[in-house]
N, C-alpha and C positions, 0 to 999 in steps of 0.2 A: 444041927448042919440042914438036914432036910428040910426041916422046919425053915428054916432059913431060905432056902431056895424056892421051894412052894409059897413061900410070902412074897419072894420076888418076881416068880412067871406072875404071882395074882394080880401084885400092882402093876406090873406091865399089862396086862389084859384090861387091867381096868383104863389106864389109861389112853390104850388105843379105841376100848372102848367111847371114853368120856371124847376122844378126838373124832371119831364116827360120828356120833350124838351131835356132835356141834355143827360135824361139817353137813350132815342132813337136816339139821333145825334152822341153817340159814337162810333169812328171808328170800322167799321165791316173785320175781317177775315176770306177769306175761308182757310182751313186748311186741309192735305190732311195727313194722318198718318201711319209709317209702323214700326211698333214694334218690330224687326226680335230676337227670341230668340231658333231660329231652328237649329245654329249651334250647336248646342249638346255642348255648354261651358256655364258656369254659371255667364252668365253677358247678359244684353239685350240692344240692340243698334239702336235709336230711329230714324226716321228721319221725322221733320216736313218741308212736301213742305206748305209757308204760302205766300198768295196772300191777300194784305193789301191795305184797299181802302184808305188809308193816307200816305204818307211816311212814313219812319221808318226810325230813329237814333240810337236805341237803343229798345231790349225788355225786359221784365222784365216775371218771372214767378214764380207762387205760388206754392212751394216744403217744406210746412210745414210738410206733414208726409213721404219724402223719403227724407230731405236732404242729410244725411248720404249714402245715397248708390250712388252719383252723384258722377262718375269717372273723368269727362272726356263733355264737351260743349263748341260749338263753333258754329260760322254761317259761311257760305259760299253763295257764288255766282259765277254759272259758272266753280265751282270745286275749286274758290280761295277765302281761307279763310278770311273774313272782320271782324271776332270778335272771341275773346276766352273768354268764361262764368265765372264767379264767384259767389261761394255761399255767401250772406249776411245775418244774423239771415235766415228767413224762405224764402229768394229770390234768385231765380236766376237769375242774371245781365248778361247780356248780351252788350255789348255797341258795336257801329255798327263804321266802319272808312270811313261808305261812306254811302248816305241817299238812301235807296232803297224802294220799293212798293213788287218786289218777293224775295224769299229768300229760302235757306235750313237752319233747325237749325236742328243739330248734338249732339244725348243728351247720354252719356253710366252710364246705370246703374249694378252696381256690385252685387253679392251675392242674387241671386234673388229667390233661392232656396231654401225653406228649408227638408231635406230629411231625411227617416227613413226606415227601411223594409218595410214598408208596403203600403208607399205611396208618394208623393213628391210634397209638396205646392207650388207652386211659386205666387208672387205678384208682377205684372208689373203696375208700374205707365204709368198712361196716362193723361198728360197735353190735356185739351177739350179746354183751351182759353188763351192767355197771360194776363197780368195785363194792365188793361188800353182799353183792343180791346175785344167786341163782337165776336163771331164765330160761323160758321156752319162748323162742323168738321165729316170729314172719317175719320177711322181708321179701321188699321186689325191688331192681333197679328200672330203671326205665331210661331207655340209651334215646339219641338221637336220631336213628338210622334201625330199620328191621332187621339190616344185614348185620350181624354181630357173633362173634366168634370168642366165644368164654376161654381162656389160655390155663389159668388156676386151677379151675373147678369142674371136678366131673358134672357137668350141666349144660342145659343148649336154654339160650334166651329166645323165647318163641315170637315174634313180631315185634321185636325189639324191646322185651321186657323178660329180666331174668327174676323167678319164683324161686324160694328155699326158704327150708323151716328146719328148725334143729333146738331137740329137748334136753333138758334139764343141762342148762348150758354153766359153767364153772366162772364162777365170778371172777370180771375182769378180762374177759376173752373179747380178741375184736378179728377180722379177715380184710384183707385187700385184695379183694376182685380186681383181676386183670383182665380189660380185653381187648380185641383189636377190631376197628371200625375203615372198612374204606373211603379215602380220603373223595372217591369219586362219589360215593351214593352217600355220605353226609356232610350236610353242611354246618360248619361248626366256626362260629367267630367268638372275638373277647369283644367289652370297651373298655379300650385304650385308654382312653383317658374322656371326662365328662366334665364340662363345667357349666355351672347356672349363672346368671347375671339377670340382677335387679335392677332394672330403668325407674325415673319415674319421671313420667310428663305428661299426665294431664293431672286434673283437678282433680279427678272420682276412681282414677284410676292407677295399679301398679302392674307397669310392665314385666316381665321375667321371659328371660331367653335360656331354654337348655341346650346345651352344644352338645352332642355324641361324636366320638371318632370310634370307627368298627374296624378290627382289623381281622382278617381271614386266616381260619386256622386249615383250611382244607377247600379240595379242588371245585370244591359243587356253589353254586350259587344260595346264599341264603335270600330268599325274595324278601319276604317281612320281617319287621319287627313287632311284637305288641307291648305299648305301655300301659301301665294304670297308675292314674293319678286320682288328687283327691274332687267331688265334686264338687268344690264351691271354689274352684277353681274356672275359667273360661279357655278353652283349647282356640286361639289364634289363627294357628297358621302352619306349616310346615313348611322346612326350606331347605335345599340342600339338592344335591345331586339323585332325584327320586324318581319311581315312575307308576305310571297309570296302571290303574284298578282296571277288571275288565269292561268292556263298553256295557256290558247287557246292566238292566237297574238290578237292582235286588233289595229285599226289605228291610237290610241296614241302611240307614238314612245315609244319603250321599253327599257327602260333605265337599269334596275334593277329588278330583284325578288321582290325586296321591297318596292321601291319606283318609279313613275312615275315623270317628268318633260316636260311642254309641254309651249306653251303660249298662255297667257291669259288677251288678250288685250293690253296694253302697261307692261305690268309683266309677271311675272314666276309664273307658280301656279307647288307646289312642294307637291306632292300626296302620305303622306306615311301611307302605312301599318300596325298597329300595330300587334305584333306577340304575345304578351304576355299583352293583355290590362286589366287594372281594371277588376274586375269580382263583387266586391263588394265596398261595402260604404268604402272610406277612405285608399282601395287599390291604389297603386303607380307604376308607371314603368316609363321608361326614353327613349329617344335617343336623337342626335346629328344631326343636318343638317349642313357638311363641304360646305366652302363657297372657292373660289379664286377670288381677285381680281386685276386687274392690276393697276399698282402704278405709279404716278409722283407727282414731289416734287418743291419748290421755294427755292433755297437756301439750309437753315436750318431748314424752317418752313414748319410743317406738318398740313397740312388742312383737319379735315375730319369732319363728321356729323356722331357719335356713335349711335345715335337715330330712326334708321329707319325701317319701322315698317314690321312685318310678316302675315299681313289680320287680325290679330285677335288682342284686345284690350287685353293687358298685365299690371295688374298691380303690383306683384313682380317680378323685375329681378334685375341683377346685368349687369353692363358695366365694362370689365373690357382690359388694353391695356397691353401688355406683350412687352418692349423694352430690346435690349442688349443693353443701356447705359442709358441715364438718358432724360426727359421729361419734362418743367414748362410751365405754361399755360400763353399764353398771349391776348386770348380772347374765351369767354365773363366771363365778373365776375360773372354772375350768373350760373357759372358751377363750380364745385371742381373738383381737380386733387391730389387722396391722394396716397402715396407711401406706399402698405401696404405688401411689404416684396419682397422676391424672390423667383423663380423658375426657378433649373439648374442655366442656366448663365444670366435668362432676371431677369429686373426688373419689377415688377408688379404694377399697378396703376388702382385705382378704379374710372372710373369715374361717378359724378353723378349734377343732380340738385339740385341745393339750394332750389328749392322747389318743392316737391314731385308732380309728373305726368305719369300718366300711359306712355305706349311705345304703341302709332300706329299710329301716321303719322307724315312724317318727315321734314312734313312743318310747325311743330308747333314749334319745338327745333332746336336752333338755331346752326352754324356751330360752331367748335372747333380748335382754331386756338394755334400749340403746339410747342413751339421752342426744337429743338431733338439735343443733343449731344449723336452719337452713340460710344461704343467701341470694343473693341474686332479683329478681324480679317473683319476688314473694305474694307479698300480701296474706291473708287470712286462706282465702281458698287453695291457695298453690302449698302452703304448708302443712292443710288437712290432708290433700293427696301425698307430703311425702310421707306423711307418719300412718301411711295406710296399712300396712300389714299388720296392725294389732289386732285386731278382729281373726282373722284366718291362719294365722302364723305362716305368713309369707316364708318364700324363699330368696336366696339370691346367687346370683353367681354369675362373675361377666366374664364375656365372650372374649376371648381374646380371637382376631380375626384368623380363622384356618385356612391352607392352601391344600389344595389336593395336590399329590403326590405328580400329577402330570404338570403343575404350573395353573391352576385352572385359577385365574382370581377371582374370588366371589366379590359380589358388590356390597358396598360397606355395608354394615347392618344397620337397620331401620328401627326406628320405635315401633311398639308392636301396634299401635292404631292402625286398623284395616283402613289405606287407599287405594282410589279408586285409579285402576292401572290403566293407563293408555292401549286403546282397542288393538292398537297394531301389534304392541306386546303380549297381549292377552291370546290373540289369534296365533302367533306366532307359538308363542308354549304350547297352546293346543294344539298347534300342526306337526309341533315335535312328540309330543306323548304320543300322539294318533300311531305316527311309526315306533314308539317302542311301543305299544300296547302289540304290535305285528311283532313285533323282533321276540318278544312276550309269548306270545301262542306259538311260535315258532318253536322255540326251546319245548315247551311244554307238549307240543306236540313229536318232539325225537323224544321226549323221557317217556311217549308215550301216557302221556296223562291228559291228552286231549285226540281226538280222532284228525285226521286229514280232511273231514268234513266240515267239524268242527272248525278248524282253524281256516279252513277255506271262506267261511260265513263271516270268519274277524276280522278277515283280513279282504272282504268284499263290504263289509259295514264299514271298517275306515277310510276306506279308499273313496267311499259317496262322499264321508263327513270330510274325508281332507279335499273332494272337489271344492264343496259348498264353501272351504274356509279358503280355500284357494281364490276364486273369483272375490270373495271381497279381499283377502289380503292385495289384491292387486288393485282394488276399486281405492283402497286406502293410501296405496305405495303412488297411486297416480296423484294422489294431493299433497305428498309428503314433499316441501324444498328442501328442510335439513338436509345436508349433501351425506351428513354422518351418522344419521338415522337412516336412510337410503343405503347407504353402502351396508349397513350391520343388517337390515332385513331381506337383501338380494345375496347377503353371504347366506342368511338362515336357508334361503329360498334353493339355494346351490346346494346345500347339506343335505335337504331334503330329496332334492333330486336325483345326486348321486346314493342315497338310502335305496330310492326306490330300483335304481339300476342295480343294484348289488342282491336286493331282495329278486328282482324278475332273474339273474342267473344263477343263485342259491335255490330258487327253486326250478329252474330245468337241472340243473347238476342234482337235484333230489330226484326227479322225473327218469333222467340219467341211469340213476344207481337202480331204481324200482323194475328198472326193464333188461338190470342184469347185465348192462355195458361196462360198467365201472368195479372197481373190486373195493372190499370195505376199508384196506388202508387209505386207497386213492380217493376215495369218497370222504371220508374223515378229513384228510390231510387239506384237499381243497373247502372244505365245507369251513373248517376251521380258520381258515384263509378267508372265507368271505365276511364267514360272522366279525372276526375282529376288523375288519373294515367299515363291517357295518356300525359296529359298537364307537369306532372312533369318529366315524361322521355325527353318529347320535352325541359323543362329547364333545365334537367343537360346535354344534349345533347350539348345546344347552349352555358350552361356555358364551357363544356369542350373545344369546338372549339374558343372563346375567350381563354382560354390557349392553346391552340393548338398556334393560331396565336402569341401570347407574346414567345411563345418557338420557332415559325418559323422564327420570324424577332428579334428575341432578337442577 
């Protein structure tokens, strides 16, 4: 009996020893994780650099508390994608097409901000170890503001960056980090809608228009967005409610008062200054980036990839193709091509994936092959145009004409060919952009980004330039006979004059406040009223400019 007891105890000890041995013999991974939400958009971009002690042919992650947040996940080695993730039940499954020890996993989480007028709550999932792997992990979260309060971890974010590390983490572990941001100090928006349009207009180019609708998620202006496009495209222009860059020149090529384009590695960076960005939660604005693509085709087959990225994750998008003729899908089968109607002399098709996937990296998406039959004034040269997209994997998305919430009617979309605008229109727009630069400088001074002296220098320069333009403006106006154009340019002049009146009132108010003659509350109240009036004048001026463009080129 005793021997049986001893045997039973010994067996138990052996089993425990085996279990402990198995636990401690689990493969271990060293993980360096970066979670970026500093781009001011409502998603998180996660990069996990994983170094495993054992070879891996797949990865599993426990995502039980945030499975619905995952928009896209993939693994890569040396920039080449080796696996696309999928969510099943509470597990993110990442099959790999090769066996590796070192790899990078990219995961994108959507809708990480919960916003109201008192605070912004952000909940960011942090994967600490894969299933079947223990880990030593170091991670950092980059926030869109330097003022961050971490709510559920005993740690502080320094300069808007939270850094932590954990050792010997059990398999399948994660943590959701909750933080609070001040909506008056953090600029947060989302791309609520994206539409890409392909237009075939000339004998040697394909025209593309990318239209963005931006929705505000905070109470602080976002001054600009920076997009990344392939180098083979030519940036023709940016249109919409945009704002000028500072008047001083810089080493960056200066393409326009409203946007800049320069090389960024093997891509083109397009920096767009928002003239009328969302000022409150739920406010919307829009703009369009116009592109030009060189073309080539093989026989009557058009080959293109309409899903190339723009540098940001975009979940809600429409890709549309505008063709003077008809097209039929040849490849691949997991895409659909639907004729959704006509616009002018063009058939309009919607291109979509049968399985939803956000727009991010072109390598993820299949190439499209279309058999095309064109009609109308074709000829060999025009046919050549139409099938351009083959060489460069062009894109498409027909822009449905967008209206601003205020009801500002945008001029009808033009072909992307650069056109010579009448001088009166150009001067009018330049003058309003100068006024916008003054208001922009005022806001920077209020935010203590520039000194009062710098502000005065900027205003002085802008007003001198406006004075010179005004003289030319009046000379041109005296020669204009068309009543409609005269009426519009005179209306623009009135808006500029009223803006300057409000500016003088604003500066006088600031002077009184600095002298101590006004309370802080009274100053803010009166200042906001004046600034809102200045914004209204600019909005009306830009709306009138769009009308002037339509009349001038009608």
